[in-house]
SESELO-644341 format. One line per 4 residues: number of its first residue (from 1); their letters; for each residue x, y, z of C-alpha. Coordinates in pm, whole numbers, always signed. Example, Ala and Ser with C-alpha at 12.3 -4.5 7.8 and 13.67 -1.06 7.14 Angstrom:
! residues 2
1 = as = +1230/-450/+780 ~ +1367/-106/+714 .
***
This chain:
! residues 389
1 = mssa = +2862/-1620/-1091 ~ +3055/-1326/-1236 ~ +3136/-1002/-1054 ~ +2895/-816/-1284 .
5 = qiei = +2610/-1047/-1178 ~ +2691/-992/-812 ~ +2705/-615/-861 ~ +2371/-612/-1043 .
9 = qiia = +2204/-797/-756 ~ +2361/-574/-493 ~ +2251/-261/-680 ~ +1900/-401/-714 .
13 = mvva = +1880/-479/-341 ~ +2007/-135/-239 ~ +1761/+35/-476 ~ +1477/-183/-342 .
17 = iaca = +1544/-91/+21 ~ +1596/+278/-59 ~ +1266/+290/-247 ~ +1071/+85/+9 .
21 = ipgv = +1125/+325/+301 ~ +962/+639/+153 ~ +718/+410/-29 ~ +562/+298/+300 .
25 = flvl = +475/+656/+392 ~ +344/+731/+44 ~ +107/+433/+66 ~ -7/+528/+416 .
29 = rkma = -66/+888/+307 ~ -260/+768/+0 ~ -5/+933/-229 ~ +117/+626/-416 .
33 = misd = +88/+783/-760 ~ +309/+1078/-668 ~ +609/+848/-724 ~ +492/+784/-1081 .
37 = aish = +441/+1157/-1129 ~ +792/+1235/-1005 ~ +952/+958/-1212 ~ +809/+1109/-1531 .
41 = silp = +808/+1480/-1454 ~ +1183/+1493/-1384 ~ +1246/+1465/-1757 ~ +1259/+1843/-1820 .
45 = givl = +1501/+1878/-1528 ~ +1733/+1623/-1687 ~ +1710/+1799/-2023 ~ +1771/+2146/-1878 .
49 = gffa = +2063/+2013/-1676 ~ +2215/+1871/-1993 ~ +2168/+2200/-2175 ~ +2351/+2375/-1891 .
53 = vqdi = +2659/+2149/-1872 ~ +2651/+1957/-2204 ~ +2750/+1637/-2017 ~ +2500/+1355/-1975 .
57 = sspv = +2698/+1202/-1685 ~ +2719/+1525/-1485 ~ +2569/+1530/-1130 ~ +2403/+1857/-1231 .
61 = lvim = +2145/+1646/-1417 ~ +2064/+1460/-1095 ~ +2029/+1785/-902 ~ +1806/+1942/-1165 .
65 = aalt = +1595/+1628/-1185 ~ +1550/+1622/-806 ~ +1447/+1989/-806 ~ +1196/+1920/-1083 .
69 = gllt = +1055/+1632/-878 ~ +1010/+1864/-581 ~ +850/+2123/-812 ~ +601/+1853/-915 .
73 = vilv = +499/+1800/-552 ~ +465/+2173/-491 ~ +249/+2223/-799 ~ +28/+1929/-702 .
77 = eiin = -16/+2076/-353 ~ -100/+2422/-490 ~ -365/+2283/-725 ~ -504/+2051/-457 .
81 = rtgl = -537/+2332/-202 ~ -765/+2528/-432 ~ -1030/+2269/-353 ~ -1141/+2261/-715 .
85 = vked = -993/+1918/-787 ~ -877/+1623/-579 ~ -514/+1525/-535 ~ -519/+1240/-789 .
89 = taig = -659/+1480/-1047 ~ -391/+1736/-962 ~ -124/+1470/-1017 ~ -284/+1385/-1351 .
93 = lvfp = -264/+1750/-1451 ~ +92/+1826/-1343 ~ +310/+1535/-1446 ~ +186/+1499/-1806 .
97 = alfs = +246/+1871/-1853 ~ +603/+1858/-1722 ~ +676/+1533/-1902 ~ +549/+1680/-2228 .
101 = igvi = +776/+1981/-2184 ~ +1070/+1745/-2149 ~ +972/+1547/-2457 ~ +938/+1867/-2661 .
105 = liar = +1278/+1994/-2542 ~ +1440/+1665/-2645 ~ +1268/+1658/-2982 ~ +1356/+2020/-3061 .
109 = nadd = +1705/+2057/-2919 ~ +1867/+1721/-2848 ~ +1837/+1525/-3170 ~ +2214/+1499/-3207 .
113 = vhld = +2293/+1365/-2857 ~ +2218/+1039/-2677 ~ +1934/+1179/-2470 ~ +1644/+993/-2627 .
117 = idav = +1317/+917/-2452 ~ +1380/+542/-2436 ~ +1711/+589/-2257 ~ +1549/+818/-2003 .
121 = lvgd = +1246/+602/-1936 ~ +1370/+246/-1950 ~ +1696/+217/-1759 ~ +1866/-122/-1751 .
125 = lafa = +2032/-292/-1457 ~ +2230/-507/-1699 ~ +2440/-203/-1792 ~ +2473/-53/-1442 .
129 = pfdr = +2804/-232/-1362 ~ +2969/-75/-1669 ~ +2925/+281/-1542 ~ +3215/+285/-1292 .
133 = ffag = +3318/+530/-1022 ~ +3687/+619/-1020 ~ +3895/+797/-761 ~ +4196/+888/-970 .
137 = dvnl = +4295/+556/-1128 ~ +4125/+346/-860 ~ +3808/+164/-967 ~ +3565/+185/-674 .
141 = gpks = +3277/-2/-834 ~ +2951/+87/-1008 ~ +2855/+452/-985 ~ +2487/+372/-927 .
145 = lwvm = +2579/+157/-624 ~ +2761/+449/-464 ~ +2477/+688/-544 ~ +2202/+462/-411 .
149 = ssil = +2403/+356/-106 ~ +2452/+723/-15 ~ +2081/+794/-63 ~ +1988/+485/+142 .
153 = liti = +2221/+589/+425 ~ +2076/+941/+434 ~ +1721/+800/+423 ~ +1785/+561/+714 .
157 = vmli = +1945/+837/+923 ~ +1649/+1069/+858 ~ +1402/+788/+930 ~ +1561/+709/+1267 .
161 = tffk = +1597/+1077/+1358 ~ +1246/+1187/+1260 ~ +1052/+864/+1300 ~ +818/+1006/+1564 .
165 = elkl = +744/+1316/+1358 ~ +682/+1113/+1042 ~ +451/+875/+1226 ~ +250/+1153/+1389 .
169 = stfd = +213/+1362/+1074 ~ +113/+1054/+874 ~ -159/+928/+1109 ~ -271/+1247/+1286 .
173 = aela = -158/+1577/+1134 ~ -368/+1779/+1380 ~ -201/+1617/+1681 ~ +140/+1675/+1520 .
177 = ttlg = +56/+2045/+1486 ~ -62/+2060/+1848 ~ +265/+1907/+1966 ~ +464/+2166/+1772 .
181 = fspa = +555/+1967/+1461 ~ +496/+2119/+1120 ~ +317/+1867/+895 ~ +400/+2083/+592 .
185 = vihy = +775/+2073/+662 ~ +762/+1698/+722 ~ +555/+1648/+407 ~ +794/+1838/+183 .
189 = slms = +1093/+1669/+346 ~ +940/+1330/+268 ~ +869/+1441/-88 ~ +1228/+1563/-122 .
193 = vtsv = +1358/+1224/-12 ~ +1116/+1057/-253 ~ +1231/+1282/-536 ~ +1602/+1225/-470 .
197 = ttvg = +1552/+848/-434 ~ +1353/+835/-757 ~ +1618/+1030/-946 ~ +1900/+823/-799 .
201 = afda = +1736/+496/-899 ~ +1623/+629/-1235 ~ +1939/+561/-1433 ~ +1985/+210/-1295 .
205 = vgai = +1635/+63/-1307 ~ +1418/+306/-1506 ~ +1093/+484/-1430 ~ +862/+184/-1426 .
209 = lvva = +1066/-26/-1181 ~ +1122/+277/-957 ~ +746/+307/-913 ~ +709/-68/-863 .
213 = lmiv = +985/-86/-599 ~ +852/+217/-418 ~ +484/+118/-402 ~ +433/-257/-438 .
217 = paai = +649/-378/-142 ~ +482/-115/+78 ~ +139/-228/-42 ~ +224/-591/+38 .
221 = ayll = +346/-494/+386 ~ +29/-289/+440 ~ -178/-603/+380 ~ +26/-800/+634 .
225 = tenl = +66/-568/+932 ~ -58/-248/+1093 ~ +264/-185/+1286 ~ +465/+90/+1115 .
229 = rkmi = +807/-46/+1209 ~ +716/-394/+1090 ~ +567/-245/+775 ~ +893/-72/+686 .
233 = ilaa = +1097/-387/+752 ~ +858/-608/+556 ~ +854/-365/+263 ~ +1233/-372/+249 .
237 = vfgv = +1239/-753/+273 ~ +984/-797/-7 ~ +1173/-546/-220 ~ +1496/-742/-177 .
241 = laal = +1323/-1076/-245 ~ +1170/-936/-564 ~ +1506/-796/-673 ~ +1686/-1130/-629 .
245 = sgyw = +1410/-1355/-762 ~ +1347/-1118/-1052 ~ +1714/-1119/-1146 ~ +1734/-1498/-1159 .
249 = lahf = +1403/-1521/-1342 ~ +1547/-1288/-1608 ~ +1868/-1492/-1612 ~ +1691/-1822/-1678 .
253 = idas = +1436/-1700/-1932 ~ +1669/-1442/-2093 ~ +1435/-1148/-2034 ~ +1453/-789/-1908 .
257 = isgs = +1587/-773/-1553 ~ +1374/-474/-1457 ~ +1066/-630/-1615 ~ +1125/-959/-1434 .
261 = matm = +1163/-782/-1100 ~ +841/-592/-1156 ~ +673/-921/-1251 ~ +788/-1087/-928 .
265 = lglm = +658/-789/-731 ~ +323/-829/-903 ~ +310/-1200/-819 ~ +401/-1134/-457 .
269 = flfa = +130/-871/-429 ~ -124/-1104/-589 ~ -40/-1377/-337 ~ -68/-1131/-45 .
273 = yifa = -388/-983/-188 ~ -548/-1327/-191 ~ -406/-1489/+122 ~ -304/-1208/+360 .
277 = pgkg = -454/-1274/+706 ~ -717/-1016/+796 ~ -702/-809/+476 ~ -663/-1070/+203 .
281 = lvsv = -941/-1167/-33 ~ -987/-1508/+130 ~ -1007/-1350/+477 ~ -1257/-1091/+355 .
285 = lvrq = -1479/-1357/+195 ~ -1465/-1571/+509 ~ -1547/-1269/+725 ~ -1840/-1178/+502 .
289 = hlqk = -1967/-1535/+529 ~ -1940/-1521/+908 ~ -2117/-1186/+915 ~ -2406/-1334/+717 .
293 = reys = -2426/-1615/+972 ~ -2424/-1362/+1255 ~ -2699/-1162/+1088 ~ -2908/-1476/+1038 .
297 = lltf = -2852/-1581/+1399 ~ -2952/-1240/+1531 ~ -3261/-1237/+1311 ~ -3352/-1583/+1445 .
301 = llhi = -3305/-1478/+1809 ~ -3506/-1158/+1763 ~ -3789/-1359/+1609 ~ -3795/-1599/+1904 .
305 = knhs = -3783/-1307/+2146 ~ -4069/-1129/+1968 ~ -4295/-1434/+2000 ~ -4195/-1531/+2353 .
309 = nkdg = -4418/-1280/+2533 ~ -4782/-1337/+2619 ~ -4898/-1167/+2298 ~ -4674/-1383/+2079 .
313 = npee = -4783/-1676/+1871 ~ -4629/-2002/+2005 ~ -4654/-2158/+1662 ~ -4402/-1901/+1535 .
317 = rqia = -4142/-2067/+1761 ~ -4181/-2414/+1620 ~ -3876/-2553/+1441 ~ -4077/-2664/+1139 .
321 = hltg = -4227/-2318/+1106 ~ -3894/-2137/+1126 ~ -3762/-2282/+802 ~ -4058/-2158/+603 .
325 = hfnw = -4081/-1825/+787 ~ -3726/-1717/+703 ~ -3726/-1886/+365 ~ -3409/-2073/+462 .
329 = qknq = -3286/-2395/+313 ~ -3289/-2689/+554 ~ -2909/-2692/+578 ~ -2897/-2321/+665 .
333 = arli = -3177/-2356/+920 ~ -2996/-2649/+1086 ~ -2667/-2452/+1087 ~ -2823/-2150/+1260 .
337 = ldla = -3010/-2368/+1504 ~ -2692/-2559/+1595 ~ -2501/-2231/+1629 ~ -2757/-2095/+1874 .
341 = lknn = -2754/-2419/+2073 ~ -2373/-2430/+2076 ~ -2357/-2081/+2226 ~ -2632/-2160/+2480 .
345 = miev = -2866/-1899/+2334 ~ -3172/-2125/+2297 ~ -3322/-2443/+2429 ~ -3550/-2675/+2232 .
349 = nnpq = -3862/-2815/+2395 ~ -4022/-3000/+2108 ~ -4174/-2865/+1905 ~ -4092/-2513/+2029 .
353 = vslt = -3776/-2308/+2068 ~ -3720/-2080/+2368 ~ -3446/-1837/+2465 ~ -3214/-1920/+2750 .
357 = pkgd = -3135/-1646/+3006 ~ -2811/-1581/+2816 ~ -2996/-1560/+2483 ~ -3265/-1337/+2632 .
361 = sftk = -3005/-1100/+2780 ~ -2811/-1079/+2457 ~ -3123/-1025/+2248 ~ -3239/-741/+2474 .
365 = eamd = -2902/-574/+2438 ~ -2911/-614/+2059 ~ -3265/-473/+2043 ~ -3164/-173/+2256 .
369 = yivn = -2880/-101/+2015 ~ -3105/-135/+1710 ~ -3369/+94/+1861 ~ -3143/+354/+2020 .
373 = nqre = -2834/+321/+1796 ~ -2615/+418/+2087 ~ -2253/+434/+1977 ~ -2123/+311/+2313 .
377 = dies = -2307/-16/+2262 ~ -2130/-106/+1939 ~ -1817/-260/+2090 ~ -1998/-464/+2355 .
381 = vggk = -2248/-608/+2108 ~ -1979/-670/+1847 ~ -1763/-844/+2104 ~ -2040/-1089/+2181 .
385 = fllf = -2089/-1157/+1812 ~ -1735/-1292/+1806 ~ -1857/-1581/+2018 ~ -2042/-1712/+1716 .
389 = r = -1732/-1732/+1501 .
***
């Protein structure tokens, strides 16, 4: 493996971790698309920076791009606070406008320089090792690695220093305000980090992969855990795994490195979406199936209870009658009957079914909740339902 291959993988891993950290908070704050908005709307900042210094490699372009990214966030907030449109609509209004301005500026004033739209949008990790950072005559390695490592270090320091404030403002902005934290300051600080990270990663991996690395690992982690610290760590791990596996996929099939990394992220998310415990598609379908069983069991118990008093019809409690009464298939009727017996809710005295003391007590509690809809009863009733699972 050549030094260039090693450098590409290291750059990809650093970018993945740097993007994953702010990405977690964007996902939790339901602001995932702001990263896409920033990655496109920084174009006029890059163009204006070039017009100012006439040097495409100047750090002024990075600074201008970061400021334009922050301007995007501010404009989105201003439009959103009017209450006339929602935040996703505000994002859809702002970033196409800024991006279009950048495209027009390039088309009108930069035809004779290498500042074309494809170069700005695509980015290619394969060429990142060729853009070196020199201190005098000393070659210190790829420039993008130094840039992203610096951004990652700053991001980690800020995360550790302001973790409590970020957590509070993300999950309970009102409590953060009560405790003396300013959610607005924290919000714009997070957006500034997001903007700088996006701009820093832009040249190496391009706009599309920046969005993928910022959002998809965080979305995968969100499906797997509800612990914020674990979520950040998992997002970083999945970002690194996608970076490495995507690189080698591109190597073996001779394809785009950035595209292969984004593909691996998509496959990882698909796997988590289907199989994640608790939130995955399989878990949701199983839970829905169990809920249907619980509903059928409760309906069965309420029916027995309703016909157990002196005014009830004993024939309504006969096993043969139950199948036809509820319009259940024989297998479903046997399943519900066995479930009630297993949990000691009923007893069968052929040909009739009766509630046990436990079943009678539970059914009374369920009926009280249904009639009164008392919120304090929800947890206790729900807890007992878990017995049937």
